[in-house]
C-alpha positions in Angstrom: 32.2 196.6 -135.5 33.1 197.3 -131.9 30.9 200.3 -132.2 27.8 198.4 -132.5 28.9 195.6 -129.8 28.9 195.1 -125.8 30.7 192.8 -125.0 32.1 190.9 -121.9 31.1 193.8 -119.3 30.2 194.1 -115.5 29.1 197.0 -113.4 29.2 199.9 -116.1 26.7 202.3 -118.0 26.5 202.6 -121.7 24.7 205.1 -123.7 25.4 203.9 -127.1 24.2 204.9 -131.1 23.5 202.3 -133.8 23.1 204.6 -136.8 20.7 201.8 -138.0 22.8 199.1 -137.7 22.5 195.5 -135.8 23.9 195.5 -132.3 24.9 192.5 -130.2 25.2 192.4 -126.4 26.8 189.7 -124.8 27.9 188.1 -121.9 27.5 191.3 -119.5 26.5 191.8 -115.6 25.2 194.4 -113.5 25.5 196.7 -116.5 22.2 199.6 -117.5 22.7 199.7 -121.1 21.2 202.6 -123.6 21.0 202.3 -127.5 19.0 205.8 -128.2 18.6 205.6 -131.7 16.9 203.3 -134.7 18.4 199.8 -134.6 18.4 197.2 -137.4 18.4 194.1 -135.4 19.2 193.6 -131.8 20.7 190.1 -130.3 21.4 189.7 -126.2 22.8 187.0 -125.1 24.1 186.1 -121.8 23.3 188.5 -119.4 23.1 188.9 -116.0 21.2 191.7 -113.8 20.9 194.3 -116.7 18.5 197.0 -117.8 18.5 197.4 -121.6 16.6 200.1 -123.2 16.6 200.5 -126.9 15.0 202.9 -129.2 12.7 201.5 -132.0 13.8 197.7 -133.8 13.4 198.1 -137.5 13.6 194.0 -137.3 13.9 191.3 -134.6 15.0 191.7 -131.0 16.3 187.9 -130.2 17.0 187.5 -126.2 18.5 184.2 -125.1 20.0 182.8 -122.0 19.5 185.9 -120.3 18.9 186.3 -115.9 17.3 188.7 -113.7 17.1 191.5 -116.6 15.0 194.6 -117.5 14.3 195.0 -121.2 12.6 197.9 -122.6 12.0 197.4 -126.5 9.8 198.3 -129.1 10.4 196.1 -132.6 8.3 194.3 -135.4 9.3 190.8 -133.8 10.2 189.6 -130.7 12.3 185.7 -129.8 13.5 184.8 -126.4 15.0 181.7 -125.4 16.2 180.8 -122.3 15.5 183.4 -119.7 15.0 182.9 -116.3 13.7 186.0 -114.2 12.9 188.4 -116.9 11.2 191.0 -117.4 10.8 192.8 -121.0 8.1 196.0 -121.4 7.5 195.6 -124.9 6.1 198.0 -127.7 4.8 196.3 -130.9 3.8 197.5 -134.2 0.0 196.8 -133.5 0.4 199.9 -130.9 0.0 197.5 -128.3 1.9 198.1 -125.1 2.7 194.6 -123.5 4.8 193.1 -119.8 5.9 190.1 -120.2 7.7 188.4 -117.2 9.8 185.4 -117.5 10.2 183.0 -114.8 
């Protein structure tokens, strides 16, 4: 499981491969995170001041309780809850690009 999770980190840079598995990012601060291949699903919880870029997500991206982050995500389904000052660059299966900023 540790290969498919980044947890409790601060001020670090990560480049990971998910190998098609579900990926979890939680309780990180001031990190740059890239997941460079296909992901089954993505969950991000309690992250602050991070930049997160992913490869294509086969199903859903669920982003919760994040603050001052930037996300670059391509997914089938996108869900957020309780995010503050985050910017999302999204690509959806309809082929349309979207930029959302949550204040």
